[in-house]
N, C-alpha and C positions, 0 to 999 in steps of 0.2 A: 537374051539377054535382056528380052519382058521380065520374064521368068527372073534373075540376077537381079532388078529395081526391084520388083514386088519381095525377093526375100531381104532385102538392104530394112526397103520401109514398112517393113514383119517388126524385124531386130530392133528398129527406130524404135516403134509404137509399142514394143514387148518392155523394154528398158525404161521410155521412159514412165511405165503407169507401174512403175516399181516404185516407193513410198521411199522421200525425197529421207537420208539416212545424217544426222546432225551431230555435227562433235559430240556434244555433249550425247544425242542418242547412241551412239560407239565407243562411248567412256563408260556408261552403266555396263553397255555391256560385257564387260573387260573386267576380270577378279581384281579384286582387293587388292592394290602399291603394297607389296610387303618387303621386306631385307629379309635377308640371311646372313647372321653374323658368323665375323671370318674365326678364324683358330686367332688373328693378334690382335679381334674385339674383344674374346669371349672371357680377355681374362679381368677384362677393368669391366665388365657390364654383372650388374648384382638382382637376383631378378628377387622380388615379395609377389607374399600373395594382400590381398586388397582386403579391408576385414573391417567391417565394422567398428566404431573408438565406444567403449563407456564412457569415458569422462569424460567432464564440457570440457572449457575451458574460462579462464574468468579474461579480463579488461577492467587494464587499470584507469582511472580519471581522479582527475583534480575539480573538487566540488567547494562547495561555500554552504554554510548552512544560511537560512533565511525559516522567515514567518509561515505558518500555514495560513496563505488566505483566506482562508475555509473556516480558519477559529483565532481570527483578529478581528477584531472592533474600534471601526474608528469613530469618539462621542463628540459630539458637538452640540452647543446647544437650540434647541427647538424656541426656544422665550427667547425677549432683548430683557437684560434687569440687570442688577449689578451683583459682582463676585460679594454674597456675606461670610459663607461661609466656607472651606479648603476642607476635607474630608478623605484623600487619598494623597498619597504621590508614588511616583517611580519607584519600582521597586517592593509593592507594599501587595497581597494578596488577595482579590479580590470576587464577591458570591456573586451571580447574576444581580440585580435587582436593587446591590449595593447602595447607599449614593453616594457618589463621586464630589460634590459639591451641592452650594446653597443659596442659589440664585433668587435677588428679591427683583421682581419682578409685574409690572403695572399689567402686564398684558395676562400675565395667570391669575394678577387677583382678580382680574375682566371676567378671565373666563370661569374662576371659582364665585363670583358672583351672579355670571350670565346660572353656571348648575343649579345655585339655589335659590335664585329668584324659578327659573322651572319648575324647583323639585317642589317649593309652598302650591303655586299652580296646578302641578299635576292631584297638590292634597287637596283644594278645592275645589275640584272638577271631578274627584272620586265621591265625596262625601251631597254635591251637589247633584250629581245621576244618582247617588244612592237615595236621597230625598226623594227627586223627583219620581224617581219607580215605585219608593211605598203610597205618595200621595196620590199614586194614580191607579195603586192596590184599592185604597180606599174609596175612589173614584172621589178625589179633590182637587184629580190633575189633569188634563188635556195629554191622547198619545202628542200628540205638536210637544210637547212640553218634554216630553222624555228621548226625543227621539235628538233633540234642541241638547238639552241636556247630555244623552250620549256620544254625539258627534265633538262638543266642548269637551268631553272626558278625554278622548281619540285626539283632537291636537293639542290638548296638557297633555300627553305622554309622550306625541314624537316631539310634543316641542322638549322634553326632559331626557329625551332618549338622547339625540343631536349635542344637549350643552352637556351630556355626563361622556358619549364618548367626546368631546373637545376636550374636557379636562382627563380624561385617560390620558386621553393622545401625548398631555403637556408632563404626564405622569402622575395628578391629582389623583384624587378617591373618589368614593362618591358615599362615604364613612366618614370622615374625616378633612374638614376641610383649614383650610390652612394659606397664610398669602403666597408665604417662601415653595418656588420650587425647589427638587431634587432634580438635578443630573444627576442617575443612578446606570450603572453598568450592564451593558446591552447582554454577558456573560458571563461566566467565571474566567478567570486566569490573573495573573503579573499584570501589574501596570506600569507596562515597559517607557512611558511617553507621558509626560507631561506640558504643554506648554506656556510662554508668560501668560499669554491672554489665563489662564486657570486663576489667576492668585489675587488673593485678596485684595477686594476694592474696587477692580479691575471692570469694564461695563463689556457686555457681550449682544449678542443679536445675534438673528436666523442665517443658520445659511455663512457665516464669516470663520468658518472654516474649523480639525481639530480641536480640539479642546487633551482628551487624551487619545490615548492609544492602553487597550488590554488584548491580550494577547492569552491562548489554554498553546504555553508550549510544550507544552502532556506529545505532541506529535510535534515533527517540526518536517521542513523542504529543505533536501541539498540537491542546488540545481549546481549543472557541469554539463561542457560539451561536450558530446561526442562524436571523433573525424566520421568522414563517411564513411570510410574503413574499415570502420571497428560497426559497419548497421548493419548487418548481413544479421540476423535471429534475432539481434536485440527489438522488445517489446513490451506494454505495460504487463506487469505481476511477475516478473522475471525478480532473483533477489539481488540484496546487495548487501556490503558490506562498507559501514565506517571505520576509521582511525580520527584522530586526532591527539593535534600535539599534546596538548594539555592532558593527555591520558594516554601513557606508553602504552601498548599491550594490548587497552581494548578496546572490544571493536561493537560498533550497535550496527543491527541488523535489523532491516529494510525493506522495503519493496517501490519494483518503477512503477512510476500512476504516468507518465507523460512522459513522451515523447515529441517532438516538434515533425511536422509535419514540411516546415520549411527550413532551409540551409542556411548559412547565413555567409554572407556573400567573401566576404574577408578568411574565414581562418576556414571555412567549408565545412563547417560543425553544426550539430544538429540540437539543440537544448533538449536535454536528459530532468526531468524534475523526480526523485525519490522523497517515496513519505521514510519517517523514519519514528519509531518513542522514544520518548527521550523523558519520563518518568519522571524520572531523580533530575532534570532541570538540569544535566552539564551539560547539551550541547546549546551554544547561544548564537543568536543570529550576530554572521556576518564573521563568526568562525571560517577558515580553511581547515579543511579535509580533505585525505586520502580514502579514496570510495575505489572498490573492486564491486564490480559488474559481477554477478556467474551468470555466464549465454551457457545454451542447452547444451550439450555434447551434440555434437555432426557425427549426419550419418556415416560417413569415410573421409579417414586424411590419408593424405600420401604422404611425402616427405618433396620438401621443391624443388631436390636434385631430382626427382622427375620427369618435373612438368621442363621443356619446350619452347616458348613462345614466339610465335611468328607474327608478328607485327600486331594487334589485337586480340590477337587469337591463342588459344594456352592447347600444345600436346604433352598426350602420353605413347608410352611405344607399350600395348599390349603382346604379351608372348599366344605365340598361335600357337604353336607346336616346342615342346619343350627337347621332342630330343631333335630334330628338325636342327634346332635355335632356330624358327622364324617369325619377324614381329611387327605390327604393324601398326602405325602412327594415329589416333584413333584424337578426335578433337571435342571437349571436355569446356565444360561451367565452375567456375572454382568462386569459391567466396573469399574472407580474409583470408593473408596472413593468421597462423596461432603458431609463433616460432619460428620453428624449425621446418612446420607439417603445416600439409594448407588444406581447406574440404573440398571434395571435389559433388557440386551442385546436382552437376548433370553428364554425363558421359562414361560412369563407370559403375560397377552391380558390384557388391561384394562377391568376394570367392574368383574372382581373373585377376590375374597376373602381371605385374607390368615392371618394368627398367625401373627403377630408380636411384642408379648408380652406370652411366657411361649413355644417358640416352642420347645429347648431345653427338659422341661418335657415329653412333647409327643410326644420329638425321643427317650428320655428313656425311655420310657413304649411299646413303639414302642420296641423294640430291648429286653424288658421281655419276647416279646412276639414272635420271630423268636428261 
């Protein structure tokens, strides 16, 4: 009796010492789940080899032409005064530094007068310092007098540089004195706008707003909305083609410059900005255009008919054995659809064979076996 009890205890201890096997670990030991196609299913199945795609894809978007803000200048007056001459109007081509209008400005006149006064004082200080050095060399002046003259010269030079810089910032010139201020174009381009405040006789003040808009339209921006589903693979540098209704059959080539990191909550789209050369100025700001975005080629493209959707996951049936007609479901990661095909981001390799027609039949048959 005692021997039987000991044997029972030993067997229990042995059982307890064996590691606990979870359902997950047991499932891991099982062979991959697969299904063998029946003769009835075979006539509906079509299998093809997955291959890399040599051709890329395109995305069609609606766009709008606008100014290249890096080539656009909003010109306002830095001085207070009255407009006495208007030299440019919308549509005019202007060069950098060309006068747009002339302003009679007391402030500009004061700055000009201060520059002239400082220039005269510098001239006197230079002569005084030179005379002191000459007299010191002849023994007729002390070192102290020379030092004082040089200090005065340094102060006069600093004051002149300050007033000259003030005058230059207002568009004045050291060589040519004038009581009138010339408002100049900061860049070369086309005058696309002139406000009523730039009219003859109008009073202008610093910070009162834009008087002219000058834009270099040799390059323009194309703005478009990129849907969330099309964002895969879109990045700066990709080529685009733009077509406008005003020029049927004409395509303007450009490139993506910027893709927004944020999505619009209402449209679920990201802002896309392209730069397009416009040497003949045919693309006008606010034109609506058709944009064709050339996306790079996908590594693997498969027919959408090969994909079985289960909730938020996607599967394809991979052929294990051509002779035995066995197939295994495999989860894949997909990109946005391109017509009747879809790119495979993860889960398949080139050369594998998958079911491209009849995958749903295999999936239904497999579920019956579970």
